N, C-alpha and C positions, 0 to 999 in steps of 0.2 A: 176450678182447677188452679184460678187466680188466686181464691183466698189460701188456698194451701202451700201455693209457695210464696206467698207473702210469709205464712205461718212459718215455712223451713229457712228463708231468708233470716227473718227475724230471730230463730234459732240460731243461726250458723252465726249472726252480727253478736248475740248474746254469747255464745261461747268464746268469738275470736275478742271480744272485749274482756271476759274472766282469763283468756290465757296471757292476755296483754298485761292484766291487771298482776296475774298468778308472777308473771317473769320481773313487770318492776316490785313486789313484794320481794320477790325472792333476791333482787340486785342488794334490796334497801335490809335485806336481813345476812347479807356477807358478811364475814369478819374483816374489817379493815387491818390492810396490812403497808406500813410506811418500809420496814425492812425484814429482809430473810437472810438471820444469819445459819450460812450453811457448814457443818462440819462433816467429818467422814465416820464417825467412828463415837463407840463407846462400847470401855470393857465390860461393864456389868450394868448395874443401876444407873439410872439419871444423878442419882445423889446419894450418898453418904458412905462412898467407897472410893476407891482407887479411880481416880479422873479418865478420862477417855478425852477427846478434844469435846464433845457435848457438855460432857457435866460441870465445867466451871463457870460456862455461859447458864445454864439452869440455874445454878445455885446463886451466882453472883449479879446478874444483868438484875432482876432475876427473870426465869422464866418458868413461874409457879404452874399454869393453866396446863394441864393434859388435855391434847386433842390426838383422836385418832389418825393415823396417816398411810391409810391402805394403799397398797400398792408400791410400799417402800420396805425394805431391809428392816430398819428399825420399828416399824409398825404404829410409831409416836410420833407425834410433834409437841413442842412446845411454847406457849406464847403469853406476850406480858400485855396484855390489855389498853393499859396506861399508855405504854410507850408505842403501843401497835405495832411491836417486833416477832417476827415468827421463827422458830430455831429449829431446824431438821439434822437428823444424823444420816446419812444416804447410805452408808455401807461402802466397805472400801474396794476401790476399783472402778474405772472409767462407765462398766457398762449399771454396776449399781447404782452410781451419780446421776447418769443420763436416764436411767427407769424412774429414779426419785424425783427428779426435777421434772420430768414429763407427767410422772402423776400428780404433783404439787399445781403445775400449772393447768391440767385440765380437772382439776377438785373445783366444783361449782360454791363452793363457800367463800373465796376467796376471789378479788380482783387485784392482780398483780400488775396492771398494766402501767401504774407508775412507783414500783415497790422497787428498792435497791435491794442487789442480792451483794451479798459479803462471806466469800469463803475464806474461812480460819482455818486453817490444818496446821499439822507438824511436816517438817521436809528434811532432805538431805541437803548438805550445802557444802559446794564449791571450795576449799580453802585458799582458792585462789580469788577469791570474792569475798569472804565474810568468817563468822564465827559463829558455833555453837553456841545458842541463846538467844540469836539475835533475831529479827524479824525482817520481812521483805516483801515490799509491795510489787506484783508484777505487771509491768508496761504490757506484757508479752506473754503467750503461751504458746511452745512449740510441741509438735507429736513427737515422742520418741519411741515411740511404739509400731510405727509402720515405717518398714523400710524392708531392703532385699538385706539379709543378713550370711555373711560367707564366712564359715568355720575358719577360726584362726590358723589353723594349720595348713589354710589352704589360699591364705590372702595372697594377693599380687605385692611383689617386692615394695613395687612405686606408689602402692595404696598408702593411705594414712591410718586407714581402719579397714574394717570388713563388712562397713556399713554402705548402702548405696539408696537414692530415692527409690522408692518402688516402681515410678515412674522409668527409669532410668538405669544403668551398668555400669556408672562408675560413681566414687563418691563425690566427684566433684562435677559431675557433668552440668553444662551449660549452654541454654540459660537454665534458671533456674525451674522446675516443673510449675505447674500451677499450685499455688497453695490450696483451691479447694476446686477438687473433678471427684471423678466417677472412682477415683482410686482411693479418695479421703481426706479430711482436714487435717494440714500440717500445721497451720499456724494462726493462731488469733492475735489481733492488736486490739486491747482494753479501749476505752476512751480514754486518750491522752490526757486532757482537761483532768477529768473525775480523779484519775491516778495521783497525778500531780498533788492535785487538792486535797488527798488523803495524805499522802506522802509528807507535804507542809503541815499538816493539820498535827501529822505525829511524830515528825523528825527528831522531835526534841524531848520525847519519853524517853525516861532513862529507864531502860530495865535492870533488873538484878544480877548480879554477879555473884561469885560463888567460888570459895577453895576447890571446888569440885569443878566448875568449870574452868577455871585457871591451871585445874591439873590436865584437863584436857585438850587445851589448846597448846601449853606448854611444849608438848610432844612434836607439834608442827613449825620444827625449826626449818628458817629460811623460807617461812610463807607469813610475811609479813600481816596479812589482812585475818587471817587464822588467830594472829597471837590478841588482835585485839577487844576490849572488850564486849558484850553484846551490843547491837546496836539497830537503830530502823533503817533501812537501807532501799533502794529501787534495784529490782533485776529480775530479769527472765525467769520463768519456770518449765521445765521439762518433763513433759508428762508422759510416763510410760510405766507400762503395768509389771513390765522385768525390772526386781529390785538388783539392778547392777551395780558393780561395786570394783574400785582399783585405780589407780593413774592411770594406766590405758584407755579405761572404760571415759574416767573425765576428762583426758584430753579429746577422745571422741565427743563426748556431749558440750564440749565449749565450741568444736567445730562445727555441729549438727546446728545447734543455734544460730550461730553464724553464719552459716551456709541459709538455713532458710528465712533467716532475717534480715538477707542482703548486709551484711556486717553491720547491722545497725543492734544487733542484740547482745547482750553480754548473759550467759548463763551465769545464774546464782544456786537455784535451789531445783530439786528434782522431788517429782512427787506423780502420784496416778493418776488422779481423778479430775483434773483441772481439761484437759480435751473433752471429758465425757460432761461435763458441766458444760461446758462452751458451746458443745453440739446440740445439747436439748435445747438450750436458752436459743442459740440462733433460729432454729427450726420453730420453737413456739414464737419468736419474734416474728417470723412471716406470717403467722396466723393472727398477730395481733395482742398476743398474751402477757405479752413481756416487753419490757424495753431493752434491747442490747447495749443502750450506751450507758446504763446503771449497774456495771457489774465490776465487782471489785474482788482481785486475789491477792491473800496475804497468807504467805507462807513460813513460821518458824523453824530455827534449825533446832533439830533433835540431834543432828549426827552429822560426821564429815564422810563425804560420799567417798573418800578413798585413805589410806593409810599413813599414817607421817613416814618421814625418813626412815629406813630401816628395818621397816615393817611390811607385810606382803599383805595381799586383801584378803588370805584366808585368815591370816593370823586377827586381823579387823574382824572379820564375821565371828570369830570366837570370842574376840574380846568383847565385842558388841553385845554377842547372845548371853555374856557371865553377866552382861548389867542389864539383864531384861530385855534387852532388845536397841534402844538406843539409848546413849551416855547420859544425852543430854535433855530424857524425853521429859520429866517433869518442866525444868524451865522452859521449855519449848510449849508445850501444853499452857503454861500459865502466861509466855508473852502473847500468845495468839489471841489472849482473853484483854491483857494489859492494854495493846496497841488496836486490835480490832474495836473493841469495846468504845474508845473514844471518837471512832467514826460512826457507829453506829448511833450512841446516844445524840450526836452533833444532828446527825439526820432526824432522829426521831425526834427530838424535843423542840427542832426548828423547822418544822414540818412546812411550816406558815411561809418559809424561804425556800426550802428543797424540794416541795410536793411539786411545783410548777416549773421548775426548771431545774437543771442538773449542776450542781458546783463544778467552778470554773466556765460555765456557760453564760454568757450575757442573759438576761431574763426574755428579752425580747427571741431569742433563737431556742429558748427552753423547750420541754416539753410536757 
């Protein structure tokens, strides 16, 4: 009996050693990733046709190696083995984004614990903040899709608009409800040091101007920020799956961002996926799979979110549709790569500097 027990014990030890060895081998075979470039859509092919957000990165960084991306909308990822940069196209909307990021974080091919995530996508822009063709780094992400909404015909006369916190009953409930609760997630503040570093690194990038962009912004008489040439700026993004439009909705967006940030935030751009990105990364960070302090969001302006003076919201929608959806689409796609790639290349090419500690953070405090 003792001999048999000894043999069983030896077999168990051998199997344990084999499993441990296999786990080490699996880790050794993982694809190294320094930066994940996150885009939200591609129109057709990844190369050679009208570009979506993904194609410019594939062609110019470049991201030549194709990898399967199970559990994602696009189905494939792209990789640059020299820079160790991985690119994905999540699919539009917060649900597609959250699903894609979760699938990526759980993919055993990658160790993303020190990887940086850079979301580079197009957006609408507030003409009180900036201009079409510009690029905006976001210090904060505000959820614009979770609220109580009262029909415009039933809004009380003393309310600024028809939106209230889902945890409250008036637009200006005080104190402000918790940012993260059973009801949902209303605001995320990105690592201030990293955002400031990315902005400082790119603030002098000269973005291309054109007669078409000049014509778009010339219509916004009385909006001095809208009439400026494209530039790299700092401002908060509002994440909403509803493609709202108009001056009144713009005023709501400005108020909503101010409300949820305690007056610290400035509404700049409006997009869909950012809350989904942050929700997925925050949850995966709790499992130790990613670092939430290594996330950047860059949004580039493909259109204004409200019409110029003398034009209605419906007229703006019609004119934008005649332009293929967004009047500044191609310049915005180009700007996302032009600005975002400066940061991505800096991180990837100087991994000895940024692998152990996050930019803007003293080495002793890095991760």
